[in-house]
N, C-alpha and C positions, 0 to 999 in steps of 0.2 A: 684500919684505915695505915698504909703504909706511910711511915716515914723515913723509912732508910731504901736507898737502891745501892746494893753490891753488886758492884761488877768486877766479873772472874773473866778478864781478856785472856783470848785464847786464838791461835789460830785452827780453824778445822782442818784436819786430817782426808783430802782424798787423794787418794793411790790410784792417780790419773784425773779425770776430767775436767781440769783447767791448762795442766801440761801433761806430756807422757810420764809415763811412774818414775822412769829414773831420774828424769828432772827434777818432780818432786820429791825427791830425796835428799838432793840436793840444796832445792830451796828452804826447806824446812830444816838444815841444818845453818844456813845462813840466819834465819828467823830466829834461832836462839841465842847467838851471837849479838844479832840487833836487839836484842831483849837482855844482853848483859849490858851491855852499852846506854841503852836506856834505864837501867836502874841504876849506873853511875850517875847518869847526866841529872837523874831527880832525887839526889840523896838529900838537898838542901829543902823539898817540898815538902808542904805540910804532911803527917802520917798518912791522911785518907787520900792524897793526891801522888804518893811514892808509886812510879811503875811498878806495878807486879804483874808476872806471867805464868801461867798454866801451860805445862808440855799436854798436850789434850791426848798423846799416844804415848806411852813407855815404849814402845817400837824407835819410833825416831829418836825420842831422849837417848838410847842405846846406842842406836847408830851414831848418833853427835860424840857419846863420851867414849867411843871407840878411837874415833880420831880428832879428837880432840888434844890439845897442846894439857902440858902436865899447868902451864898457867893458865889456860881457860877452865882446866877443871877446879883449880882452886877458886876458881872466879862463882862459877857455877855452886860449889860447896857454901860459898860465903854467904850467895842469895839465897839458897834455900834456908841457911841458920838463920838469916835475918828475917825469913818470912814473906822474901820477895820473888821467889821461882819456886814452883811446884811440878810434880810429875804426877799424872794420872795413872791410876794401875793398867787399865788393859791396853795389850799391845796394841791392836788395831779396832776400828769400828768394823765387826764383823759381821755376816749373816748368818742365819741358822742351817747354810749349807755344813759349816762346820760340824764334825762331829764331836763326842766326848774329849776326844784325845787332842784336838785342835783347842777346842775351849779351854780345856786344864792348860795349857803350851801359853795360852791368854797371857798368865801371871811369873811367865818365866823372865821378862825384863825385868819387872818387878821385882825379883828375888836377886837379879846382877845387881841392879842400882842398887837396892836396901846395903847390900855387900860392901859398897864403896861407898857407906857414909849417906844415902841420900832416904830420909825416911817419907815412906809412900802411905796413906792412909786413906785414900778417897780413890772412887773412879769413875768416869764419866763417857756416857757415848752420845755421840752428837749426830744428827742428821738421819738417823737411824727409825726405823720405825719398831724395833720392838727386840727384845733378848731373851733370848731361855731362861727356863723355869730354874732350870738348876744352877747357873751364874752366881745364884744368891748365895748358894751353900759354897761355889768357888771362893768367892770374893772374902765372903766371912772367913774360912777354913784359912785364905792369907792375911788374916788381919786388917782387911779394909773395913771399916766402919760405917762410911759414906759412901751414895752411888747418886749419882745425877745424869738427866735425860734431858736433852732439849733438842727436842724431835720438828723434824719437818713434815707438815701434814700434804705436804705436794704427793698426791696419790698415797694417801694414808689419813692416819687422824691419831691423836694423843692418846692415853690412858688418861681417865679423870681420877682425882681432880688435877686440872691442870692451867694455870700455872697453883702447885702445893705440894706440901711434903705428906706423906704416908709411912708408914711402916710395910717393908714389902718381907712378906713371909715366903721361906723358902719350902720345897714340898715337905722337909721334916719340922715346920714350924718355927724355926728360928728366924728373928727380924733382921734386915738391916735399914738405917734409916736412908730414905729416898728420897731427894726433889725431883720434881717433874717440872721443870721450868719450860718458859717462852722458847719458841724458834731462836738459837743463836743466829745472831747477826738484823734479822726482819724485824723483832722485837725492839733491841737497844738501838741499833746502827739506822734502819727505814722508820719504824715507826716514834721513835722517842729521840731520833737525830742525838745520839748523844757521840760525843768524839769526831774524829776527821775536822772537815773543815767549817763544822756548826756553830754558831754560837749559841751563848746563854739564850739570849731573846728568843731565838726561833724556836729552840728546843722545849723552852716552858710550855706554851703550851701543849704542844706533843707531849708531852709527858705528863701533864694533869689530865690531855682527853684521853690517855690510859689509863690513866692511875682510874678513871672515874669507870670503865668500862671492868677495870679491875674488881672495884667494890660492886658493882651491881653484879658482876659473876659470884660473891661471896667468898673473895680471898679475906683469909682473917689475921694471918701474921703482921706484924710493922714493919717486917724484912722482906725485901723480894731480890733474888738473886739476877741475875741477868748475865749472858754470855756475849758482851761484844766481840765481833772480829772485827778486823779492818773495813772501815766505811766503805771503801771501794769495792770490793770482794766479799764475799761471804768465805769462800774456800782456799786454802792454801795461799794466804797472803799473809805480808809482814804484820811486825807489831805497827800499830798506829803511833805514831809518833805525836799527835798532838790531844791524846787522849789525858793522861795528865796534867796537863794545862787546861784541858777543859773542864776536869774536876776540880782542879783549883780555883778558876774562876766560877765554877758555878757556884761551889757551898761559899766564896766570898760574895756573894752577890745578896747571901743571906736566906735563899729559899727554903720552905719550911720542909722540905724532904732532901735528905743530904745523900751526896754520891761518896763511896768507899770502894776504892782500889781493894781487890783482895785477891786471893789464891784461891784453886777450889776446895783445900783442906780448912783454910780461914772461915772462909763461910759456913761449912757445917759446923766448925766452932759458934759462932755466931748464931745457927742456929739450935743448936744446944742449949742456949741460954733460956729457950723460948719453953714453956709451958708441953712439953714434947708428948707427954701422957694423953694430950687430948687429939692429937691425930689419929687418922683411923689407920686400921691394918688391913692391907690386901693381901689375899693369897692365891698364887696362880700364874700363869704363863703368861710373858710379855710378848703375845703372840705379833708376828713379823707384818709388816703391810707391804713392804718393798718389794722383796725378794722374788716376785714373779715375773722381776725381769731376766732372771736366771734362763726363765724359758724362750729368753731368744738366743741363747748357746747351750743348747739341749745336748750337742754332744761332747763338748767339754763340761756341761756338768755331770754326763754321765760316767766320762774320765775321770772326774774329779773325786765323786762319789766312790767309784773303785780304788781308785787312788790310796783314798783314806783306809779301805779295809785290808789293801795289799801291804800298805805300811803296818799295818797293828800283825799282819798273819806273821810278814819279815820278823819283826820285833820278836812276837810271841817264837818264832821258830830260833831265835839264838838262844834259847833255854836246853835246846840238845846238841850244843857244840861249845867251844869258847868264844866269848864277846871277841868281836875285831872293830879296834878303834877306828879303821877304815869306814866298816859297814855303820857304825857310831856316827860317823861325821854324815855321810853322804845320809841319813836316816835325817839328821837335824836338817839338810838343805830340801829333801822331798817335801818336810812337816813347813820349812818355810814357805815354799814356793805354791804347797796344797791350802797354807794359810791367807795369802795373798788372791787366790783364787775365791774364796771364802771372802775376802773382802768387800765392802759393799760399794765401791767406783767399779763399775764396769768398762767405759771408754770416755771416750771426748764430750763433752757437755752438747756438743749438736753432733753426735751420732747417730740419731733416728730422722733430725730434721736435714743432714748434709752426708747421706752414707757413703758417698761417694770420692770425698773430701782426703787430702792426705793426712791432716790430723784424725780423722775418725778410724783409718787402716791401723795409723801408728799406733792409740793407743789400744785399741781392738786387738792387734798383734800382740804388745806385750802382754795383755789382760790373759788373752787366751793361750798364751806362753806359758803361764804360771800352771795351769791344768795339766799340758802335753808334760813340762818339765816334772813335776811333782808325780806324776802317774808312773810315766817312764821310769823316775829313779826308785819309787816303790815297787815297783814291779820287776827290776833288777834285784832289788834286794832280796825280795820273797823266793825269786827262780834262784837264785845263788844260795838261799836257806835251804830251799827243795834241794838243791842237789848236793849240797853237801850231807842232808840228813839220808838221801837216799845211798850215797857213799858207803853208810855206817849198815845196814843191811845185807844180812847174808842171804844166800841162794847160789842159782847157777841160771847162767843165760840171761838173756834179756825178758826185763820186767816192767812192773809197771807199779810205783809207790803211790798212795792214794794217800793223803792227809785230811784227815778232821778238825779244822781249830775252833770247831765248836767244843765250850766244856761240858757237851752230853753226847752219850751216843746217836748217832743217826742212821738209817735204811737209807742209801741214797743211789739215786740211778744216774751216773756220770755220762755226759756226752763226750767222745774222744775223737780224737783224728783218727782216719783207715792206717796212718800210715806212721802208727808208733815207732815200727821199727828203726825208722831214719833217725830217732833222736837217741838210739841206745847208747852209743857210743862213752865214755865216761871223759866226755872232753866238757871242760863250762862253757867255753864257747858255744857249743851246740846247745846246749840248755837253754842259751839266752835267744838262741836262733828260734829254738821252738816257739817262747813265745811271739817274734817276731813274724814269724810263717802263719801260725793258729791264728792270731789276731788279722793280719793282712791278707792272707788269703783264703781263710773260710772253705779250703776244699771240702772232700769228702770226708762225712764224721759219721759217727754209730754209739748206740746205745749199748753201755756196760751195766749189770747191776739185776737187781740190788745188791749193793753191798753192803754190810753190818759192818761198821767203822765205830771205835771206843771214841768215847770226847779227850781231845787234844791227844788224838792218836795215828797211828799208821797201820796201812795194811799192804802186804808187796805181795803181787800174783803175777804167775810168766804170764808173756803174753799170749802165749797159743793157749789159754785157759780160759781168758775172756768173754763172757757169753751175755748174754741178756735174755731175762723170761720177759714169753710174752703170755703168762698163764691170765685168762679171764678178759685178755684184750679183745676188744670185736669193732666192726663198724659196720654202717650201712650208707647209702649214697651220704644221707645227711645228716647223721650222729655219729657217736663215737662213745665207747663203754668199757669199763675197766673191773665190773661187776659190782664196783662202789658207786661210781659216778657213772651217768649218762649224760653226755652234752648234746642237745636237739638244734640245727643251726636253721636259721632262715636264707634259704638260698639264693631272694633277692633284695632285700633290706639288710641282708648283713648282722653279723652277732649271731647269738643264741635268744631262741625262742621256749625255752627249756634246758634247766640247769640241776637235774635232781640227783640229790647224794639221800643213798640210804631212804628211798620213799618220801624226802622232803624235798619240795621246788624252792629254789632260790631266786629265779625271775618275776619280778614284779608282774603280775597277769595284764597281757595288751601291750609289754615294751618286749624291747630286744636289749638284752645285755652284750657289751663288749662292741659296738657300733662306733665307729670314726666319724668326728663330728667338726667340721668347718665352721667357724663363726666368727662374724664379723660386724662391727658398727653400720646399721644401714646408712649412716650419713659418711661413711668413710675416711671418719677423721677420729685423732687420738682422742682431741680434748671432746668428742661426744660422749665420753666415757667420765672424764675429771678436767675442771677448770674451765679456761685458764684461769691460773691461781690467780689470788690478790695478796700478794706477798704482804701489806702491811695487816692483813683483816686480824683480828682478835681470835677467829676458830676459821683455820683455813679449810678446815674439812668441810666447809659447807659447800665448797665446790664440786661434789662429787654429785654426779646426775644421775639422781636413782633410776628415774624411768628409760635410761638411755635405749633406744630401738636396736635391736640384734637382729640380724638372721643366720640361721644355723642350717645347715645340710649336712645331712648323713651321706658317708661314701658307698656308691651302688655297688652289687657285686657284681664282676665281668666273668668271672667262674669260681667255680672251686673244686675240690679234691678231698675225698679221705681215703685213709690207708690204715694198714696194720702194718709194724714194718717190730725187729724183735726188738722188743723195750718199750714199745709206745703202740698209741693208737693216736694219728694226725688228724687232722682237720684244717685243709688251707683255704683262705678266701681270698682272692686277688680284688683288690678294689680303686673304684676310680672315683673324681672327683670333676663339677660341672668345667671347673677351671683348666682342666687336662691333669692335675696333678695323680698320682699314684698311690695305693697302700696295700699292704697285704697285712692280712692278718693269722699266724701259725697256732693254732690250739692245740696241745695234747695232753694223754693222760699216761701215767705209767701203771704198772699192776699195784694190786692190794694198798692205793693211796686214796684220801678222801682230799685231792687236790686237783685245780685244772689249772695247768700252767699255758702261758698265753704270751707271746711274741709280735709285738706292733711294730711293723715298717714303713717310714713313710720317706714319702721323695717327692720332695718341694722343689719347688722353683723360685728364683732369685726375684720375690714381689714383694718390696718395702710398703704396700699399702696396710693396716693395722689389720690385723686375722690371730687368730688363735685355734689351734685343734686341741680335741679330747678325747680318750676312752670313756664311754660313757657306760655307766654300771648302774643298773637300777634292781636295787634287792626284793625279795617277799620277806621283808621282816616288816614287825609294826613300827607306827611313829613315834614308840615308846623308845626305840634303839637308842643306844648310845654309842660314841665314838672316840676311841683313843689313837694318837699318835704319838712318836717320839721323837724328842727334840735332846739336845744335849742336856745330861743330868736328869731327865726325869720323862715319866710317860706322863700324859699330859690327857686328860678328859676335854673332849670338844667341848665349849660353852661354860660348862659347870667350874673348869679349872682353868679360866682365864682370866686376865684381869678387866676390868669394865673399859671400853674403848680398844680393845685390843682386837686384833684381824678376826673377824669372823668372815670375809668373802673369800680367805682360803686358805689354807696352813701349812708350812714345808715340813716334812716327816723326814728323819734319816734314815731308815730302813724300811717302816711296816706303818701298817695303820689296820684298827679293826673298827668294825662295824655290830653291834650285836644288840639283840634285846632278852626277853625274859626267857626264851624258848633256844634261839640260834644264831649263830653268828658266821661271819666272814673275816678272817685275817687275810690281810693281802700281804704278799712280801713285793715291795716295789724298790729295790735297786738303783734303778734308773732315773726313775719320773718322783721327784721329791715334792712336787707342787700336787693340791689335792682342794678341789671344792667340796665340800661337805652340804648335802641336800638341795644338790641339783646345782644349776648353774647361776651360781649367786654372787659372781664379780662385781662390785658397784651397785648392789641391786638394794640394799636397805642402811638407815643408818644405826648409829648404836652398836649394841650387841645383839645377836641373833639367837633367840631365846630357843632351848627346847619346847615340846615336839618339831622333828623338823622330818621331811622327807629321807627315805631310807635309800637314799641316791648316794655314790659317790662317783665324780669327775675327776679321771686323773688329768690334770692341765699339762698337757705334753709340750705343747710351744705356743708362745706369743710373743708380738711386738708392739703392746700396748703402751708401751712406756715411751714417755714423747720428748726425751734427751738422751742418756748416755749409752742404755742399751742398743745392742748389733738390732738393725733393720729391717735384715733377712737372714736367713741362714738356709741357703739351697743345697741341695744332694740329698744323701740316706741318712734318716735318722733311725735308732736301733733302740726300744723299748722293752726289756722283758719284767713278764708278771707272774707271780701265782697266787691263786685264789684258793685259800686252805677253809674246807667246808666243816662247822664242827656245833655240835651242840652247845649252849651257854655255858660257859666255863671261866676259870680264873684266868686274869690277864697275862699272869708271868707266863701259862702254857701256852697262851695266843702267842707272846712275845718270841715263845721258843720254836713255835710251830714254823714262824717265818724266817727266824733267823737262820735256820738250815737251810734256807732257800735262796738268803741272803749273802751269807757266808758258808759259800759251796765248799765242798772238798775240792782239794787242790790233789792236781796230777803229777808225775814226772816218771817219764821212762830212764830206763837205766840199765847196765848188765850187772850184776850182781857178782860181786868176787869173792863172796865169803866173809867179809872184814867182821868186825863187829856183832854185837846182837843186840840191841836196845830194848830195853821194856818197850810194850806197846803204846805206853801213854808217859807223854811230858809228866803228867802228875793224875793222880787218881781223884778225881774232884765231882763230888755233888753238890751242885752250888741251889738244888730246890727251887729253880727258878730263878735266881738272882740272874744278871749279866754281867759275862766278862767281856768290860769293854777297852782293855786293853792290857798288855802284858810288858816287863821290862825284865831285863837282866843287867845285873849292874856289874858293876868296871872288875871286881876280883872275882866274878864268876859264882858268888856264895849268896847271893839273894834275888831272887825272885818278887817283883812287884805284880800284884793281879789289881788292876781297877774293876772295880764292881759297881754293878749299877740296881738296886732295889727297887723294882720298877710299882710296887704295891706297896699299901701301908700297913702289912703284916710281919710283924719280925719272923724271919725266915732262919730255921740252923741249914749251916751248911759243912760240909767232912770234907776233910782231905787226906790222903792217902800216899803212898807211896809208889812212884813209875820210874822213870826214867832218872828224874830227880826225886832224891831223899829229904823229905822236908825233917828237921830236926827242931821246927819252934813255929809258931806264925801268930801274928797279930795284927787285927785287925786297926786302920787308922785311918785319920783325916786327910784329906788330898794333899796335905803339905807335913804329914808325919807323924800328926799328935797321936798318942795313944788311946783306941777306945775299948778295945777289949785286949785281950791274950788267949790265944787257943787252947782249949782243955784238953788230955787224952783222953781217948773213947775207944777202946779196945788200940788195934793196931792203927789208929787214924787219930787225926786231930778234929776238934769240934767248935764251931764257932756261931754266935747269934748275931745275924747283921741285921738291925734296925729298920724298921720303913720306910720308903724312899730314902736310903742312905746312897749316898755317891761319895765312895773314897777308896781306900788301897788296901788290899790283904798283903800284907808283906811275910812269905816265904824263906826263912832262913835252912839253908841245909846245903846238899852236894848234888853232883851229877851221878 
């Protein structure tokens, strides 16, 4: 039976929602000032009633610190030392759109604040419905030993047990103490009437009613943590000036349940006084429920995903030349903007309800600009670095440099503009114009290749020698083939009726693969799927309507065309829906590949009614097929490696997902479309977990506007999505991930005129990562250390080797994300050898010189 209620007072940080984003930042600065005043004003209160404040987001606390006066900083430090002020570790409340590098930056402000004398031991996330599995490792590496979630079950649900505590195991097995608490605000402020203008008399029955439900639920700890915000608003609101007085009055009234104001860290200290060895250990991904709203801004999401990749390539390319402080500053700005796009708040709380209002336009404009700013800065840095590398290459006349950012060799076909000569003069501004014109005009293009490219290396070719092989390519009226793969299309219903790879069929019998499908609730209402929510309910996830009626319509074929070009056999379908919207599906095969490439282009109208579009992919795999997807810090097996209560309705993947049974598999490179439903049309269809076996169907969730609050109500215009389906026998997961990444992290091109300058080695480093992923590269300020961020997606220890390239390694060490050494490289001939543990996410530090 609960005898203690510990209150962790904070303001939930939504970057937007209640006010425009820029104003939210300003308001939170005021909230910290107000909290410091309340700390002083309640200094003579009984200890349990003295005001305490937890800054939910370290990013907010750091912004306050940077602009605070010396006097205010002293007050803050004094409050921290007295246990009256606390800072939670994470920068923002992020969605799984953030990649490995952006999530690693989540602890950046934590390290900066620690350097100022502020100890940070705990982390919290509020409102959001999940967190990538790899962040457990991230927190532990940064000395964070307690993690709290206070989830909003609106269009989602919470992991079980909730409320409850458990040990959350990282992919490598190490654990963090996790408190899965009630919804911030709704439980303490609404259901229990704590704080604000409530009286003890009206709160007593509400508290006991909740605790009776809690007892029936089976909660066994004597202490319960609650996260009250301000009684008036749940998000972006100031400290509750009445909370300390309320706690004092409650405790003085002699209630059997005591109230205690605390910081987040103090609550974890209290939890540790209990016999925690009895807590369960849960291992798996805390898969997000809310991020489906990013499908309402599909264009910006695509740019955001590309921006993250461009930023990583730009930082990798710094290893070929001296590090620029200006470039480092711009990279920080790009990362900050991309991080704010991945933050969980899209716009105004009434964006879906009143899409034409000024406030909706203001907040959505700010939100979408984060993607545009981050993507364009990253693209600039990448192009500038490519141009600098090209200037080092020898040769004569107009040439094309091709750079492979993957750590493994690839054989690649390239799509290049016809007018490459236009961009060969060695002018930096012209290199930047190359990106703008190619992205903006999309004029005539052609295929080049296949080209054999070394890992982390370049190739330089004269423009007049660029050719494309057409070996074994052929087409008929409704089929294309490359000798390895034959794709046969349905000229009426759309999609493929057959996809044969080396004699094996990959389309499920009687179905069509690749159809574009429009879905909408039959009732035409968003809350036909969920809600309206009961905010004071003990289990708000009960508001899912699992039997919601949906209508689905496949796009009909209007025309089609097959052709064989130098480098590709192509087939294109022009599609139309009954509402007048159009789409196209362009498929192509390259010589010698076992892959089918697909580009889907949607032309949407301004329609604010609830609707979604899919790319439907039913495979001829058995129901024993298992699906993996990549999220920050881990590759996750759907269902088997997800926490109980986390989302099986859909998942968010960074780059790829793979479905495979005991005989064959399909690995899908998905650079633009991160949202996927596994097993069919699954959104809102079931309660609890969705256990295997499940139907061998993947649905790319291209767009939707099903959310009923702050996401964009419509996105008219042209939207583009690229996919590559790699067809293969059953294989190791690391090999499948490598198959996908050569299509996601595609070779980069730079036209230039050779001047016979220097002659750098063909590779930055000679790396054999043996299936370990390279997820980030950083050159230090003195130019003598390369930091390679590595992720081992499998449970097996993998031997990696590195040798000399443009960079000469003089020593190497494997370290945690915060620099704690795990292992030193051993000399193996002319190379260095290291063993990367299973599920490891960390950094390979390479000492050396160019």
